[in-house]
N, C-alpha and C positions, 0 to 999 in steps of 0.2 A: 732809892734815894729818899730821905725823910724831908717833908715839906713843913715849913713853919709859917702860919698865917698871922699877919698883924691885924689889929682891930680895924684899921683903915681899909686894908685889902678886903676883909670880910664884908665891911659895909658897902664897898664899892661893888663887890660881887652880888650882894643882895639887891642893890639898886638896878644893876644891869639886868638881873633876872626879872625885875618888874617892868623892864622896858624904859628905864630912866637913865639919864646920863649922870655920871659922877663928875662934878666940876671942881669940888673943893680939894680933893686929894692930889698931892703932887705925884708925878709918875715915879715908880720905883727905879732905882739905879739898875742898869742892865747888868746881868752877870758877866764877868769877864769870860771871853772865849778866844781861842786861838785861830779859829776858822771864820771866814766871812759867812754871813747868814745865807741860807739857801734862797733862791728866788721864789717869790710867791707862787703858789700852785695856780694854774689857770682855773677859771671858773668851771663849774660842772657842765655848763652848756657850751663850752669852748668848741670851736671848729677844729676838728682833728685834720691835720695836713700831713700826709705821708711823703717823705722824700727818699727815694731810692739812691743808694750809692754803691758802685761796683768798682773794685780794684783787686789785684792779686795780693791777698793777705796770707798766702801760702806759696811755697816755691822759692826759686832763686832771687826773685825781686820783691819778696814779701816786705822788705824794709821800705820800699817805695809805695807799695800798696797801703801799708799801715800809716805811713806819712800822710797819704791822701785822706784816709779814713779819720785820722785825728783832726784834720782840718774840717771835715764835714761835721764831726761831733761838736767841735767848738762853735761852729756857725749855728747849729741847732740850739745849743745852750744859750747863746747870745740872743737869738730870736725869741726864745721863750722868756728870757729875762726882760726883754723890752715890752712883751705883751702887745705885739702889733695887732691891729685889727684888719680883718679881711671882710668887706661888707660891714655888717653890723655886729660881728662876733669877734671876740679875741681868739687868735689862732693858737693852737697847741701843735707844734711841730714835732714829728716823730721821724727818727732815722731808720730805714730798713737797709741795713748794710749786708752786702753779699760779696763772696770771694769767687773770682773767675779764674784764679790761678794762671793768668796770662794765656789761657787756652781758648781758642775760638769756640769750640763746641761747649765748653763749660760756660763761656760768656753768653751764648745764646740761650742756654738752659736757665741761667739765673735771670736773664732779661725777661724770659717768659714768666718766671716766678714773680717778678716785680709787676709785670702787666696784670697777671692773675690776681695779685694783691691790691690792684687798683691804686697804685701810687699816683700822686698828683704831679710828680716831676722826677726826673733822674739826673743825677750828677755822676758822670763817668762815661765810659770806662777809662782806665789809665792808658792802656795800649791801643794803638791803631788797629792791631790785628783782632782785638775783641770788640772794640768800639764800632767798627764798620758793620760787621754782621749783625750786631745787637741793634744798630740803629734802624734796621728794617722793621724789627718787631715793635720798637717804640713808635715809629712812624705809622705803622698800620693801626696802632691803638690810639694814635693822636696825642701821645704823651711828650711834652717838651723834654729834650735831652741837651745838657750842656756838658761837653767834655772839657776837663781842666788840663789835659795833657796830650791827647791824641793829635798828632801833627800831620798825618798823611792827608794830602789835599783831597783825596777821593771822599773822605767822610762828609764834607759839606757840598760835594758836587754830584750828589745822587738825585737831586731834585726833591728832597724831603723838606717839608716846612718845619719840621720839629727839631732839626739839628743845628746846634750852636757850639762854638768853642771860644774860650777866653784867652787863648794863646796864639801866637803866630804859627803858620803851617810850614811844611817842609820846603815849599818854594822859597819862602823867606829864609828859613833856617839853613837848609843846605846850600841855597844860593849865596848867602852872606858868608858862610864858611869857605865855600869854594873860591870866592873872590878874595877873601882874606888870606887864604893859603898861598895864592900867587902874588898878590899885590903887597901884602904886608910881610908875610913870612918868606917871600922870595922863592917859593917852591917852584922847581922846574920839572922834576920827574915825580909824578905823584901816583901812589898805589892805593887801591881801594879794596876794602873787604866789607861784605855785608852778610847779615845773618838770615836772609831770605824771608824775614817777617814783613808784614805790611809796613811797619815803621822803619825797620833797618834798610830794606830795599829802597823805600821811597826817599829817605833822607840821603842815601848814598847816591842815588841817581841824580837828585838835584844838585848835590855837591859836585859830582862829576861834570855835569852840564856847565855849571858856573865856572869851575876851574878851567875847562877847555876854552870857554868864551873869554876868560882873562888872559889866555896865552900859555896855560900849563899843559903838560903832556902826560897822559894817563898811560903809565908803563905796565899796568896789570890790574885786573879786577877779579878777585877770588871770592869764594862763598864758604860760609860755615853755617851753623845753626845756633839757635838761642839756648841750646843745652850743651854745646861742645865745651871740651876742656883741653883738648890737644890741637894746637895750631901749627906745629913744627913743619908739616909738609907744605902748607900754603905760605908760611912766612919764609921758609927756605927758598921757595920758588920766586917769591917777590924780592927777596934779598939779592938775587942774581940780577935783577933789573936796576939795582942801585937807586932806589927812590930816596928823596930827601923829605917827603911827606907821606905818612901812612894814615889814611882815613878809615875809621871803622864805624859802619852803620849798625848799631846794636845797643845793648844795655850794659850797665856797669858790671853785672854779674859775669859776663863773658869778657868784657873789656879789661877788667883787672887781671885775670889770669893771662890774657893775651899780652898785656904789657910786660909781664914777667918773662914770657918767652921771647918777646922782642929783645929784651935786655940780655937774656941768656945767649941769643944768637948774634949779639954784638951789632945789632942794626942801629945805625946813627940816623934816626929820623925824628921829626916832629910827629907826634901821635895826635890825631884830631878826631873829633866825634861830635854828635849832636846832643840833644838834651838827655837822651837815655844814658849816655856816658857821664854826663856833667853833674855828678852828685857828690855829696859830702862823703858817701861811703867808698867812692872809688879809690881814695888814698889808702884805706884799709885793705881793700881787695888787691891792690897792686903792690903794696908793701914799698920797699925802697926802689922799686922799678918805676914809681911815679916821677922820679927825677925832680929837677928844678927847671921850671918853664919849659918842660918837655911836652906836656899835654896842653892842647888848646881845644876848648869845646864851647858850646853855646847853649844857654837856657832859652826856651821859646817864651820869653817874657822878660820883665825887668822894670824897675822904676827909677826915676830920677827926680830931681827938684824936691817939691814939698811933700812928695809921697814917701821919701826914704825914711824919715824919722818915724812916722806911724807904723810902717812895715817892720822896722827893726824892734820897735816896742812890742809889736804883736809877736814877733819871733821869740823874744824874751819870755812873754807870757806863755807861748807854746811850750817852751822848754820847761818852765816851772810846772806846767800842768801835766805834761806827758813824759818828762824825764829824759827826752832826747832832743837833739837839734832838728830843725826843719831840714829835710833832705832836698826837696826841690819844689814840689807842686802843691803842698798843703795850703798856701795862701790863695792859690788859684781856685782850689776846691771851696775854700771858705767863701770867696767872692761868688762863685757860681751858685751856691746855695742862697746867698743873700740876693742875687739877681732874680732868681725864681720867686722869692718872697716878695721882692719889690714889684714884680710884674703882677702877682696875685693881688697885692694891696691896691695897685693902680686900677686893675680890672674890677675890684670888689668881689672877686670870686677865685676859688682854688680849683674850679672845674677846668681841666686842661683845654678844652675847646674854647672857653671863654677868655682865659688869660694868655693863651699862646700868642695872640697878636701883639700883646704888650711886651712880650720878651723880645720880639724883633725891633720894637721901638724904644727899648730902654736906653736911658742915659744915666749911668750909675758910676759914681766915684768910689772905687773899692780900695782895698789894701794894695792891690797891684796896679792901680792907676785907673784912668777913665775907661769905662766899658761901654761900648756901643757896637752893634753888629751891622754888617753889610747885607745885601740882598740874599747872599748865600748862607749867612749865619756865621761868617768869620768875623773876628774882632777887627775893628777899624784901627789903622795906624798901629798895629802890634809891634811891640818892642822885642828885641833880642839882647841878651847879656852875654858878652864874651868873658871867658874865664881861663885862667891857667892854675897851676898848682905850685905853691911855694911852701917849703918847710912842712910838707904833708897836708897843707890846708888849701882849700879852694879859694882863689883870690881873683877878684873882679878886675877885668881889663877895661871894658867899656860897655855902655848901653847904647845900642844903635837902633834906628827905625827905618 
């Protein structure tokens, strides 16, 4: 590119070189540009803060893992653009993203990798089955961990001081769905399937307990895996019990094909599930088997009131930046990163030992609503959002607490 220098610009350059200010010259008009200017680079002596993030970015639920990682990256970019101070230094946040493939062994391997990398904090993992075993490694290292999506109650009931979550747990999630199945959907004969993962089994058990307590009858409980594709045997067995509600504890990658086989077998049931099922991708995975108001599920989170408009605006920004809609938990990942940063700023240190107490005391208004933790590390007054599917799109029913 050829540069042309004006006399005024050259004079200004000469004065600056002599350590003098140029006051007379008017600023040159900025060159037109299609993109927003990049954030100013942090100073050379900035405090480097490493945030670990873990989710399955390969495998059957990679769409959910990538959704979470996008949320983490947006949080890191926004923090660096703000130039927040921790102590007397501007912080430069870096994301160390790892893939656990929703596999517990890989989950602990990447957790150890993050510990060895001396991350200042961790957001993740996505699944309860990887979050729980990894949490022991983070606890032993004294590194604060906030899960944006693991809902098994055991995660925060191990006695670790380092574990937190920004969504409701399966006691609330499964319990609310079980009560809803009987009291609102008028289910009498209820069948249950779970995928035997920490998440799927946990949410199914809580659902079953609540459904029984509300007066429903469990006519069968069958098991599959998180990698299965053929459910005809267990569905045929359950069909004989004539259920009016079928609850699945598992993820959308299995739930979608299961819905297709439910339809093929002519089962006339309401199909229910927790947050692992309750994604934007489910309609694509199930095809025309998604039906109209046939599926009822719940997200372990949700906003109402004054928080709705900012969250929708952020979701629009998310799609513009990443080219896809939010699946489910990206906003919770975003908030979890921000909570760690807020605690560091309050403590004046990114040292995990020094800022960990501030995580437990945080009072933070995020995209997903007010965030504060109880003595176990669970979010206080956690919300749940009930959804169904209409015209192939996830449609909100209500936010409950």
